[in-house]
PDB file of N, H, CA, C and O in Angstrom:
ATOM      1  N   MET A   1      11.947  10.864  43.003  1.00  0.00           N
ATOM      2  CA  MET A   1      13.608  10.690  43.543  1.00  0.00           C
ATOM      3  C   MET A   1      13.832  10.589  41.621  1.00  0.00           C
ATOM      4  O   MET A   1      13.654   9.605  40.904  1.00  0.00           O
ATOM      5  N   GLY A   2      14.227  11.848  41.267  1.00  0.00           N
ATOM      6  H   GLY A   2      14.372  12.648  41.849  1.00  0.00           H
ATOM      7  CA  GLY A   2      14.629  11.303  39.342  1.00  0.00           C
ATOM      8  C   GLY A   2      16.030  11.326  39.395  1.00  0.00           C
ATOM      9  O   GLY A   2      16.889  11.300  40.276  1.00  0.00           O
ATOM     10  N   GLY A   3      15.965  11.412  37.548  1.00  0.00           N
ATOM     11  H   GLY A   3      15.267  11.434  36.833  1.00  0.00           H
ATOM     12  CA  GLY A   3      17.279  10.668  37.661  1.00  0.00           C
ATOM     13  C   GLY A   3      17.372  10.779  35.818  1.00  0.00           C
ATOM     14  O   GLY A   3      16.382  10.817  35.087  1.00  0.00           O
ATOM     15  N   LYS A   4      18.129  10.799  35.575  1.00  0.00           N
ATOM     16  H   LYS A   4      18.933  10.769  36.169  1.00  0.00           H
ATOM     17  CA  LYS A   4      18.159  10.176  33.718  1.00  0.00           C
ATOM     18  C   LYS A   4      19.175   8.795  33.804  1.00  0.00           C
ATOM     19  O   LYS A   4      19.813   8.124  34.616  1.00  0.00           O
ATOM     20  N   GLU A   5      18.773   8.903  32.072  1.00  0.00           N
ATOM     21  H   GLU A   5      18.255   9.448  31.413  1.00  0.00           H
ATOM     22  CA  GLU A   5      19.319   7.639  31.310  1.00  0.00           C
ATOM     23  C   GLU A   5      21.320   8.181  30.450  1.00  0.00           C
ATOM     24  O   GLU A   5      21.711   8.953  29.574  1.00  0.00           O
ATOM     25  N   VAL A   6      21.966   7.181  31.421  1.00  0.00           N
ATOM     26  H   VAL A   6      21.648   6.554  32.133  1.00  0.00           H
ATOM     27  CA  VAL A   6      23.686   7.707  30.944  1.00  0.00           C
ATOM     28  C   VAL A   6      24.248   7.047  30.253  1.00  0.00           C
ATOM     29  O   VAL A   6      24.982   6.195  30.754  1.00  0.00           O
ATOM     30  N   ALA A   7      24.157   7.144  28.993  1.00  0.00           N
ATOM     31  H   ALA A   7      23.561   7.836  28.585  1.00  0.00           H
ATOM     32  CA  ALA A   7      25.077   6.251  28.028  1.00  0.00           C
ATOM     33  C   ALA A   7      26.306   5.872  27.903  1.00  0.00           C
ATOM     34  O   ALA A   7      27.183   6.592  27.425  1.00  0.00           O
ATOM     35  N   CYS A   8      26.558   4.199  28.503  1.00  0.00           N
ATOM     36  H   CYS A   8      25.845   3.614  28.891  1.00  0.00           H
ATOM     37  CA  CYS A   8      27.887   4.273  28.403  1.00  0.00           C
ATOM     38  C   CYS A   8      28.626   4.125  27.309  1.00  0.00           C
ATOM     39  O   CYS A   8      28.010   3.538  26.420  1.00  0.00           O
ATOM     40  N   GLU A   9      30.123   4.549  26.931  1.00  0.00           N
ATOM     41  H   GLU A   9      30.623   5.025  27.654  1.00  0.00           H
ATOM     42  CA  GLU A   9      30.568   4.285  25.631  1.00  0.00           C
ATOM     43  C   GLU A   9      31.326   2.384  26.110  1.00  0.00           C
ATOM     44  O   GLU A   9      31.617   2.140  27.281  1.00  0.00           O
ATOM     45  N   GLU A  10      31.450   1.667  25.361  1.00  0.00           N
ATOM     46  H   GLU A  10      31.214   1.865  24.410  1.00  0.00           H
ATOM     47  CA  GLU A  10      32.276   0.686  25.026  1.00  0.00           C
ATOM     48  C   GLU A  10      32.715   0.307  25.827  1.00  0.00           C
ATOM     49  O   GLU A  10      32.475  -0.770  26.371  1.00  0.00           O
ATOM     50  N   ASN A  11      34.166   1.812  26.365  1.00  0.00           N
ATOM     51  H   ASN A  11      34.361   2.688  25.923  1.00  0.00           H
ATOM     52  CA  ASN A  11      35.037   1.254  27.797  1.00  0.00           C
ATOM     53  C   ASN A  11      34.544   1.355  28.735  1.00  0.00           C
ATOM     54  O   ASN A  11      35.302   1.021  29.646  1.00  0.00           O
ATOM     55  N   GLN A  12      33.364   1.737  29.150  1.00  0.00           N
ATOM     56  H   GLN A  12      32.748   2.009  28.410  1.00  0.00           H
ATOM     57  CA  GLN A  12      33.324   1.931  30.147  1.00  0.00           C
ATOM     58  C   GLN A  12      32.531   0.951  30.422  1.00  0.00           C
ATOM     59  O   GLN A  12      31.727   1.336  31.271  1.00  0.00           O
ATOM     60  N   LYS A  13      32.365  -0.067  30.145  1.00  0.00           N
ATOM     61  H   LYS A  13      33.019  -0.380  29.456  1.00  0.00           H
ATOM     62  CA  LYS A  13      30.800  -0.959  30.894  1.00  0.00           C
ATOM     63  C   LYS A  13      31.850  -2.814  31.103  1.00  0.00           C
ATOM     64  O   LYS A  13      32.749  -3.578  30.754  1.00  0.00           O
ATOM     65  N   MET A  14      30.845  -2.524  31.854  1.00  0.00           N
ATOM     66  H   MET A  14      30.114  -1.903  32.138  1.00  0.00           H
ATOM     67  CA  MET A  14      31.583  -3.410  33.358  1.00  0.00           C
ATOM     68  C   MET A  14      31.517  -4.591  32.968  1.00  0.00           C
ATOM     69  O   MET A  14      31.140  -4.812  31.817  1.00  0.00           O
ATOM     70  N   LYS A  15      31.934  -5.836  33.993  1.00  0.00           N
ATOM     71  H   LYS A  15      32.240  -5.656  34.928  1.00  0.00           H
ATOM     72  CA  LYS A  15      30.725  -7.424  33.859  1.00  0.00           C
ATOM     73  C   LYS A  15      31.068  -6.796  34.632  1.00  0.00           C
ATOM     74  O   LYS A  15      31.829  -5.910  35.022  1.00  0.00           O
ATOM     75  N   ILE A  16      29.783  -7.926  34.931  1.00  0.00           N
ATOM     76  H   ILE A  16      29.165  -8.646  34.614  1.00  0.00           H
ATOM     77  CA  ILE A  16      29.271  -7.944  36.169  1.00  0.00           C
ATOM     78  C   ILE A  16      28.173  -9.447  35.756  1.00  0.00           C
ATOM     79  O   ILE A  16      27.695  -9.999  34.765  1.00  0.00           O
ATOM     80  N   LEU A  17      28.211  -9.620  37.566  1.00  0.00           N
ATOM     81  H   LEU A  17      28.600  -9.171  38.371  1.00  0.00           H
ATOM     82  CA  LEU A  17      28.380 -11.714  38.112  1.00  0.00           C
ATOM     83  C   LEU A  17      27.123 -11.605  38.497  1.00  0.00           C
ATOM     84  O   LEU A  17      27.138 -11.451  39.719  1.00  0.00           O
ATOM     85  N   HIS A  18      26.026 -11.603  38.087  1.00  0.00           N
ATOM     86  H   HIS A  18      26.014 -11.728  37.095  1.00  0.00           H
ATOM     87  CA  HIS A  18      24.875 -12.021  39.773  1.00  0.00           C
ATOM     88  C   HIS A  18      24.840 -12.765  40.337  1.00  0.00           C
ATOM     89  O   HIS A  18      24.104 -13.505  39.685  1.00  0.00           O
ATOM     90  N   LEU A  19      25.084 -13.273  41.185  1.00  0.00           N
ATOM     91  H   LEU A  19      25.682 -12.672  41.715  1.00  0.00           H
ATOM     92  CA  LEU A  19      24.683 -15.077  42.067  1.00  0.00           C
ATOM     93  C   LEU A  19      23.211 -15.065  42.470  1.00  0.00           C
ATOM     94  O   LEU A  19      22.589 -14.173  43.048  1.00  0.00           O
ATOM     95  N   LEU A  20      22.774 -16.314  42.015  1.00  0.00           N
ATOM     96  H   LEU A  20      23.279 -17.039  41.546  1.00  0.00           H
ATOM     97  CA  LEU A  20      21.343 -16.219  42.720  1.00  0.00           C
ATOM     98  C   LEU A  20      21.711 -16.711  43.403  1.00  0.00           C
ATOM     99  O   LEU A  20      22.527 -17.348  42.736  1.00  0.00           O
ATOM    100  N   ASN A  21      21.895 -17.168  44.755  1.00  0.00           N
ATOM    101  H   ASN A  21      21.233 -16.650  45.297  1.00  0.00           H
ATOM    102  CA  ASN A  21      21.406 -17.853  46.139  1.00  0.00           C
ATOM    103  C   ASN A  21      20.578 -19.028  46.046  1.00  0.00           C
ATOM    104  O   ASN A  21      20.796 -20.234  46.167  1.00  0.00           O
ATOM    105  N   ASP A  22      19.167 -18.052  45.698  1.00  0.00           N
ATOM    106  H   ASP A  22      18.990 -17.073  45.600  1.00  0.00           H
ATOM    107  CA  ASP A  22      18.246 -18.426  46.217  1.00  0.00           C
ATOM    108  C   ASP A  22      16.942 -17.985  45.649  1.00  0.00           C
ATOM    109  O   ASP A  22      15.908 -17.567  46.171  1.00  0.00           O
ATOM    110  N   GLY A  23      17.509 -18.326  43.743  1.00  0.00           N
ATOM    111  H   GLY A  23      18.349 -18.665  43.319  1.00  0.00           H
ATOM    112  CA  GLY A  23      16.003 -18.416  43.011  1.00  0.00           C
ATOM    113  C   GLY A  23      16.487 -16.116  42.951  1.00  0.00           C
ATOM    114  O   GLY A  23      17.070 -15.206  43.539  1.00  0.00           O
ATOM    115  N   GLY A  24      15.777 -16.412  41.947  1.00  0.00           N
ATOM    116  H   GLY A  24      15.304 -17.151  41.469  1.00  0.00           H
ATOM    117  CA  GLY A  24      15.503 -14.553  41.741  1.00  0.00           C
ATOM    118  C   GLY A  24      14.401 -13.889  42.277  1.00  0.00           C
ATOM    119  O   GLY A  24      13.732 -14.234  41.302  1.00  0.00           O
ATOM    120  N   ASP A  25      13.330 -13.033  43.167  1.00  0.00           N
ATOM    121  H   ASP A  25      13.873 -12.753  43.959  1.00  0.00           H
ATOM    122  CA  ASP A  25      12.297 -12.639  42.798  1.00  0.00           C
ATOM    123  C   ASP A  25      12.684 -10.507  42.029  1.00  0.00           C
ATOM    124  O   ASP A  25      13.504  -9.814  41.426  1.00  0.00           O
ATOM    125  N   LYS A  26      11.445 -10.492  42.656  1.00  0.00           N
ATOM    126  H   LYS A  26      10.779 -11.054  43.146  1.00  0.00           H
ATOM    127  CA  LYS A  26      11.352  -9.773  41.692  1.00  0.00           C
ATOM    128  C   LYS A  26      12.388  -8.207  41.231  1.00  0.00           C
ATOM    129  O   LYS A  26      12.726  -7.657  40.183  1.00  0.00           O
ATOM    130  N   LEU A  27      12.645  -7.907  43.141  1.00  0.00           N
ATOM    131  H   LEU A  27      12.371  -8.354  43.993  1.00  0.00           H
ATOM    132  CA  LEU A  27      14.014  -6.693  42.553  1.00  0.00           C
ATOM    133  C   LEU A  27      15.028  -6.988  42.386  1.00  0.00           C
ATOM    134  O   LEU A  27      16.012  -6.284  42.163  1.00  0.00           O
ATOM    135  N   SER A  28      14.902  -8.403  42.496  1.00  0.00           N
ATOM    136  H   SER A  28      14.102  -8.975  42.677  1.00  0.00           H
ATOM    137  CA  SER A  28      17.678  -9.086  41.730  1.00  0.00           C
ATOM    138  C   SER A  28      16.979  -8.686  40.079  1.00  0.00           C
ATOM    139  O   SER A  28      17.554  -7.786  39.468  1.00  0.00           O
ATOM    140  N   GLY A  29      15.390  -9.570  39.198  1.00  0.00           N
ATOM    141  H   GLY A  29      14.922 -10.302  39.694  1.00  0.00           H
ATOM    142  CA  GLY A  29      15.111  -8.951  37.902  1.00  0.00           C
ATOM    143  C   GLY A  29      14.775  -7.468  37.636  1.00  0.00           C
ATOM    144  O   GLY A  29      14.206  -6.585  36.995  1.00  0.00           O
ATOM    145  N   GLN A  30      15.290  -7.740  38.275  1.00  0.00           N
ATOM    146  H   GLN A  30      15.752  -8.457  38.795  1.00  0.00           H
ATOM    147  CA  GLN A  30      14.640  -5.177  37.642  1.00  0.00           C
ATOM    148  C   GLN A  30      15.623  -4.614  37.910  1.00  0.00           C
ATOM    149  O   GLN A  30      15.548  -3.410  37.668  1.00  0.00           O
ATOM    150  N   ILE A  31      16.948  -5.083  38.488  1.00  0.00           N
ATOM    151  H   ILE A  31      17.009  -6.061  38.684  1.00  0.00           H
ATOM    152  CA  ILE A  31      18.264  -4.818  39.012  1.00  0.00           C
ATOM    153  C   ILE A  31      19.653  -5.716  37.971  1.00  0.00           C
ATOM    154  O   ILE A  31      20.874  -5.824  37.859  1.00  0.00           O
ATOM    155  N   ILE A  32      17.893  -6.340  37.211  1.00  0.00           N
ATOM    156  H   ILE A  32      16.901  -6.252  37.301  1.00  0.00           H
ATOM    157  CA  ILE A  32      19.546  -7.634  36.669  1.00  0.00           C
ATOM    158  C   ILE A  32      19.377  -7.401  34.724  1.00  0.00           C
ATOM    159  O   ILE A  32      20.000  -7.398  33.662  1.00  0.00           O
ATOM    160  N   GLU A  33      17.881  -7.216  35.428  1.00  0.00           N
ATOM    161  H   GLU A  33      17.374  -7.219  36.291  1.00  0.00           H
ATOM    162  CA  GLU A  33      17.550  -5.669  33.494  1.00  0.00           C
ATOM    163  C   GLU A  33      18.194  -4.307  33.143  1.00  0.00           C
ATOM    164  O   GLU A  33      18.568  -3.827  32.072  1.00  0.00           O
ATOM    165  N   ALA A  34      18.194  -3.872  34.360  1.00  0.00           N
ATOM    166  H   ALA A  34      17.890  -4.262  35.230  1.00  0.00           H
ATOM    167  CA  ALA A  34      18.783  -2.362  34.260  1.00  0.00           C
ATOM    168  C   ALA A  34      20.463  -1.986  34.396  1.00  0.00           C
ATOM    169  O   ALA A  34      21.138  -1.005  34.084  1.00  0.00           O
ATOM    170  N   HIS A  35      20.849  -3.740  35.239  1.00  0.00           N
ATOM    171  H   HIS A  35      20.301  -4.537  35.493  1.00  0.00           H
ATOM    172  CA  HIS A  35      22.736  -3.585  34.625  1.00  0.00           C
ATOM    173  C   HIS A  35      22.282  -4.114  33.257  1.00  0.00           C
ATOM    174  O   HIS A  35      22.776  -3.170  32.640  1.00  0.00           O
ATOM    175  N   ALA A  36      21.785  -4.800  32.373  1.00  0.00           N
ATOM    176  H   ALA A  36      21.384  -5.566  32.874  1.00  0.00           H
ATOM    177  CA  ALA A  36      22.367  -5.881  31.722  1.00  0.00           C
ATOM    178  C   ALA A  36      22.003  -4.353  30.939  1.00  0.00           C
ATOM    179  O   ALA A  36      22.849  -3.763  31.611  1.00  0.00           O
ATOM    180  N   ARG A  37      21.422  -3.237  30.057  1.00  0.00           N
ATOM    181  H   ARG A  37      20.735  -3.716  29.512  1.00  0.00           H
ATOM    182  CA  ARG A  37      20.524  -2.398  29.907  1.00  0.00           C
ATOM    183  C   ARG A  37      22.247  -1.075  28.971  1.00  0.00           C
ATOM    184  O   ARG A  37      22.379  -0.296  28.027  1.00  0.00           O
ATOM    185  N   LEU A  38      23.315  -1.814  30.397  1.00  0.00           N
ATOM    186  H   LEU A  38      23.208  -2.447  31.164  1.00  0.00           H
ATOM    187  CA  LEU A  38      23.785  -0.439  30.390  1.00  0.00           C
ATOM    188  C   LEU A  38      25.703  -1.515  30.067  1.00  0.00           C
ATOM    189  O   LEU A  38      26.597  -1.206  29.279  1.00  0.00           O
ATOM    190  N   HIS A  39      25.649  -2.685  31.021  1.00  0.00           N
ATOM    191  H   HIS A  39      24.922  -2.936  31.661  1.00  0.00           H
ATOM    192  CA  HIS A  39      26.394  -3.430  31.105  1.00  0.00           C
ATOM    193  C   HIS A  39      26.883  -4.813  30.924  1.00  0.00           C
ATOM    194  O   HIS A  39      26.322  -5.428  31.832  1.00  0.00           O
ATOM    195  N   GLN A  40      27.704  -5.750  30.181  1.00  0.00           N
ATOM    196  H   GLN A  40      28.159  -5.251  29.444  1.00  0.00           H
ATOM    197  CA  GLN A  40      27.516  -7.023  30.322  1.00  0.00           C
ATOM    198  C   GLN A  40      26.856  -8.297  31.368  1.00  0.00           C
ATOM    199  O   GLN A  40      27.784  -8.546  32.137  1.00  0.00           O
ATOM    200  N   VAL A  41      26.349  -8.683  31.521  1.00  0.00           N
ATOM    201  H   VAL A  41      25.595  -8.480  30.896  1.00  0.00           H
ATOM    202  CA  VAL A  41      25.660  -8.995  32.081  1.00  0.00           C
ATOM    203  C   VAL A  41      25.646 -11.018  32.494  1.00  0.00           C
ATOM    204  O   VAL A  41      25.364 -11.849  31.631  1.00  0.00           O
ATOM    205  N   ARG A  42      25.960 -11.329  33.739  1.00  0.00           N
ATOM    206  H   ARG A  42      26.189 -10.653  34.440  1.00  0.00           H
ATOM    207  CA  ARG A  42      25.880 -12.861  33.493  1.00  0.00           C
ATOM    208  C   ARG A  42      25.413 -13.372  34.630  1.00  0.00           C
ATOM    209  O   ARG A  42      26.085 -13.076  35.618  1.00  0.00           O
ATOM    210  N   VAL A  43      24.434 -14.075  34.821  1.00  0.00           N
ATOM    211  H   VAL A  43      23.888 -14.315  34.018  1.00  0.00           H
ATOM    212  CA  VAL A  43      23.554 -14.328  36.188  1.00  0.00           C
ATOM    213  C   VAL A  43      23.724 -15.902  35.564  1.00  0.00           C
ATOM    214  O   VAL A  43      23.443 -16.274  34.425  1.00  0.00           O
ATOM    215  N   VAL A  44      24.596 -17.164  37.336  1.00  0.00           N
ATOM    216  H   VAL A  44      24.825 -16.862  38.262  1.00  0.00           H
ATOM    217  CA  VAL A  44      24.485 -18.092  37.734  1.00  0.00           C
ATOM    218  C   VAL A  44      23.352 -18.557  38.716  1.00  0.00           C
ATOM    219  O   VAL A  44      23.203 -17.959  39.781  1.00  0.00           O
ATOM    220  N   ASP A  45      22.826 -19.254  38.490  1.00  0.00           N
ATOM    221  H   ASP A  45      22.947 -19.740  37.625  1.00  0.00           H
ATOM    222  CA  ASP A  45      21.568 -19.369  40.455  1.00  0.00           C
ATOM    223  C   ASP A  45      22.390 -21.047  40.400  1.00  0.00           C
ATOM    224  O   ASP A  45      22.188 -22.053  39.719  1.00  0.00           O
ATOM    225  N   LEU A  46      23.210 -20.753  41.307  1.00  0.00           N
ATOM    226  H   LEU A  46      23.375 -19.936  41.860  1.00  0.00           H
ATOM    227  CA  LEU A  46      23.591 -21.029  42.723  1.00  0.00           C
ATOM    228  C   LEU A  46      22.559 -22.132  42.298  1.00  0.00           C
ATOM    229  O   LEU A  46      22.115 -22.141  41.150  1.00  0.00           O
ATOM    230  N   ARG A  47      22.189 -23.044  43.217  1.00  0.00           N
ATOM    231  H   ARG A  47      22.550 -23.037  44.150  1.00  0.00           H
ATOM    232  CA  ARG A  47      20.271 -23.616  43.089  1.00  0.00           C
ATOM    233  C   ARG A  47      20.715 -25.403  42.333  1.00  0.00           C
ATOM    234  O   ARG A  47      20.699 -26.600  42.623  1.00  0.00           O
ATOM    235  N   ASP A  48      21.219 -24.061  40.773  1.00  0.00           N
ATOM    236  H   ASP A  48      21.232 -23.089  40.538  1.00  0.00           H
ATOM    237  CA  ASP A  48      21.328 -25.702  39.718  1.00  0.00           C
ATOM    238  C   ASP A  48      21.774 -27.106  39.857  1.00  0.00           C
ATOM    239  O   ASP A  48      21.521 -28.294  39.656  1.00  0.00           O
ATOM    240  N   ASN A  49      22.549 -26.276  40.299  1.00  0.00           N
ATOM    241  H   ASN A  49      22.755 -25.311  40.462  1.00  0.00           H
ATOM    242  CA  ASN A  49      24.630 -27.604  40.676  1.00  0.00           C
ATOM    243  C   ASN A  49      24.616 -27.545  39.129  1.00  0.00           C
ATOM    244  O   ASN A  49      25.069 -28.583  38.648  1.00  0.00           O
ATOM    245  N   ASP A  50      24.111 -26.363  37.943  1.00  0.00           N
ATOM    246  H   ASP A  50      23.743 -25.519  38.334  1.00  0.00           H
ATOM    247  CA  ASP A  50      25.524 -27.066  36.741  1.00  0.00           C
ATOM    248  C   ASP A  50      26.289 -26.652  36.604  1.00  0.00           C
ATOM    249  O   ASP A  50      26.650 -26.756  35.432  1.00  0.00           O
ATOM    250  N   ILE A  51      27.060 -26.003  37.330  1.00  0.00           N
ATOM    251  H   ILE A  51      26.767 -25.919  38.282  1.00  0.00           H
ATOM    252  CA  ILE A  51      28.298 -25.396  37.931  1.00  0.00           C
ATOM    253  C   ILE A  51      29.292 -25.445  38.495  1.00  0.00           C
ATOM    254  O   ILE A  51      29.557 -24.412  39.111  1.00  0.00           O
ATOM    255  N   SER A  52      30.221 -26.476  38.581  1.00  0.00           N
ATOM    256  H   SER A  52      30.006 -27.315  38.081  1.00  0.00           H
ATOM    257  CA  SER A  52      31.904 -26.492  38.999  1.00  0.00           C
ATOM    258  C   SER A  52      32.366 -25.186  39.695  1.00  0.00           C
ATOM    259  O   SER A  52      32.526 -23.986  39.470  1.00  0.00           O
ATOM    260  N   TYR A  53      32.485 -26.101  40.654  1.00  0.00           N
ATOM    261  H   TYR A  53      32.355 -27.075  40.836  1.00  0.00           H
ATOM    262  CA  TYR A  53      33.326 -24.718  41.824  1.00  0.00           C
ATOM    263  C   TYR A  53      34.776 -24.257  41.082  1.00  0.00           C
ATOM    264  O   TYR A  53      35.375 -23.412  41.747  1.00  0.00           O
ATOM    265  N   GLU A  54      35.065 -24.429  40.543  1.00  0.00           N
ATOM    266  H   GLU A  54      34.579 -25.115  40.003  1.00  0.00           H
ATOM    267  CA  GLU A  54      36.441 -24.136  39.782  1.00  0.00           C
ATOM    268  C   GLU A  54      35.562 -23.077  39.213  1.00  0.00           C
ATOM    269  O   GLU A  54      35.326 -22.038  39.829  1.00  0.00           O
ATOM    270  N   ARG A  55      34.915 -23.433  37.641  1.00  0.00           N
ATOM    271  H   ARG A  55      35.106 -24.277  37.140  1.00  0.00           H
ATOM    272  CA  ARG A  55      34.481 -22.639  36.892  1.00  0.00           C
ATOM    273  C   ARG A  55      34.353 -20.530  37.704  1.00  0.00           C
ATOM    274  O   ARG A  55      34.768 -19.373  37.643  1.00  0.00           O
ATOM    275  N   LEU A  56      33.264 -21.691  38.466  1.00  0.00           N
ATOM    276  H   LEU A  56      32.927 -22.631  38.516  1.00  0.00           H
ATOM    277  CA  LEU A  56      32.180 -20.180  39.049  1.00  0.00           C
ATOM    278  C   LEU A  56      34.033 -19.630  39.741  1.00  0.00           C
ATOM    279  O   LEU A  56      34.860 -19.133  38.977  1.00  0.00           O
ATOM    280  N   VAL A  57      34.219 -19.785  40.710  1.00  0.00           N
ATOM    281  H   VAL A  57      33.548 -20.188  41.331  1.00  0.00           H
ATOM    282  CA  VAL A  57      35.863 -18.934  41.046  1.00  0.00           C
ATOM    283  C   VAL A  57      36.202 -18.435  39.473  1.00  0.00           C
ATOM    284  O   VAL A  57      36.172 -17.342  38.908  1.00  0.00           O
ATOM    285  N   ASP A  58      36.390 -19.204  39.241  1.00  0.00           N
ATOM    286  H   ASP A  58      36.414 -20.092  39.699  1.00  0.00           H
ATOM    287  CA  ASP A  58      37.061 -18.015  36.903  1.00  0.00           C
ATOM    288  C   ASP A  58      36.027 -17.071  36.587  1.00  0.00           C
ATOM    289  O   ASP A  58      35.946 -16.006  35.974  1.00  0.00           O
ATOM    290  N   GLU A  59      35.229 -17.877  37.253  1.00  0.00           N
ATOM    291  H   GLU A  59      35.294 -18.742  37.750  1.00  0.00           H
ATOM    292  CA  GLU A  59      33.487 -17.010  37.027  1.00  0.00           C
ATOM    293  C   GLU A  59      34.027 -15.354  37.714  1.00  0.00           C
ATOM    294  O   GLU A  59      34.867 -14.590  37.239  1.00  0.00           O
ATOM    295  N   ILE A  60      33.093 -15.172  39.117  1.00  0.00           N
ATOM    296  H   ILE A  60      32.410 -15.793  39.503  1.00  0.00           H
ATOM    297  CA  ILE A  60      33.796 -13.885  40.198  1.00  0.00           C
ATOM    298  C   ILE A  60      35.308 -13.454  39.079  1.00  0.00           C
ATOM    299  O   ILE A  60      35.165 -12.510  38.302  1.00  0.00           O
ATOM    300  N   PHE A  61      36.389 -14.064  39.102  1.00  0.00           N
ATOM    301  H   PHE A  61      36.505 -14.831  39.733  1.00  0.00           H
ATOM    302  CA  PHE A  61      38.079 -13.870  39.007  1.00  0.00           C
ATOM    303  C   PHE A  61      37.652 -12.537  37.875  1.00  0.00           C
ATOM    304  O   PHE A  61      38.021 -11.363  37.880  1.00  0.00           O
ATOM    305  N   SER A  62      36.624 -13.360  36.837  1.00  0.00           N
ATOM    306  H   SER A  62      36.324 -14.314  36.832  1.00  0.00           H
ATOM    307  CA  SER A  62      37.684 -12.619  35.711  1.00  0.00           C
ATOM    308  C   SER A  62      35.806 -10.848  35.078  1.00  0.00           C
ATOM    309  O   SER A  62      35.984  -9.940  34.265  1.00  0.00           O
ATOM    310  N   HIS A  63      34.360 -11.135  35.932  1.00  0.00           N
ATOM    311  H   HIS A  63      34.216 -11.872  36.592  1.00  0.00           H
ATOM    312  CA  HIS A  63      33.809 -10.110  36.492  1.00  0.00           C
ATOM    313  C   HIS A  63      35.217  -8.794  36.756  1.00  0.00           C
ATOM    314  O   HIS A  63      36.420  -8.657  36.535  1.00  0.00           O
ATOM    315  N   ASP A  64      33.807  -7.899  37.492  1.00  0.00           N
ATOM    316  H   ASP A  64      32.830  -8.010  37.672  1.00  0.00           H
ATOM    317  CA  ASP A  64      34.543  -6.406  37.003  1.00  0.00           C
ATOM    318  C   ASP A  64      33.620  -6.556  39.151  1.00  0.00           C
ATOM    319  O   ASP A  64      34.141  -6.201  40.209  1.00  0.00           O
ATOM    320  N   LYS A  65      32.425  -7.108  38.951  1.00  0.00           N
ATOM    321  H   LYS A  65      32.002  -7.396  38.092  1.00  0.00           H
ATOM    322  CA  LYS A  65      32.199  -6.841  39.890  1.00  0.00           C
ATOM    323  C   LYS A  65      31.078  -7.807  39.761  1.00  0.00           C
ATOM    324  O   LYS A  65      30.648  -8.216  38.682  1.00  0.00           O
ATOM    325  N   VAL A  66      30.682  -8.107  40.803  1.00  0.00           N
ATOM    326  H   VAL A  66      31.031  -7.775  41.679  1.00  0.00           H
ATOM    327  CA  VAL A  66      30.088  -9.956  41.562  1.00  0.00           C
ATOM    328  C   VAL A  66      29.121  -8.840  42.580  1.00  0.00           C
ATOM    329  O   VAL A  66      29.545  -7.754  42.974  1.00  0.00           O
ATOM    330  N   ILE A  67      27.483  -9.509  42.938  1.00  0.00           N
ATOM    331  H   ILE A  67      27.139 -10.392  42.618  1.00  0.00           H
ATOM    332  CA  ILE A  67      26.585  -9.640  43.625  1.00  0.00           C
ATOM    333  C   ILE A  67      25.782 -10.734  44.123  1.00  0.00           C
ATOM    334  O   ILE A  67      24.786 -11.319  43.697  1.00  0.00           O
ATOM    335  N   SER A  68      26.454 -10.832  45.073  1.00  0.00           N
ATOM    336  H   SER A  68      27.264 -10.357  45.419  1.00  0.00           H
ATOM    337  CA  SER A  68      25.375 -12.712  46.060  1.00  0.00           C
ATOM    338  C   SER A  68      22.846 -11.756  45.817  1.00  0.00           C
ATOM    339  O   SER A  68      22.154 -10.738  45.844  1.00  0.00           O
ATOM    340  N   TRP A  69      22.846 -13.356  45.621  1.00  0.00           N
ATOM    341  H   TRP A  69      23.409 -14.182  45.600  1.00  0.00           H
ATOM    342  CA  TRP A  69      21.458 -12.681  45.888  1.00  0.00           C
ATOM    343  C   TRP A  69      21.065 -13.575  47.277  1.00  0.00           C
ATOM    344  O   TRP A  69      20.001 -13.372  47.862  1.00  0.00           O
TER     345      TRP A  69
END
């Protein structure tokens, strides 16, 4: 499957939040790395319990896209 890398202009970058419910795996790591090359990425591992519910909700609503693993 062919494809080409497309450069994003600064105003086209998305803020993407990855929520790791059961920790990361190889696939999630690869996708997160690919997103990080083109977009602003934040990863929250929910197993760590170091984020409050209120802060998590704020994070969800402050990002353009949320992906839960």
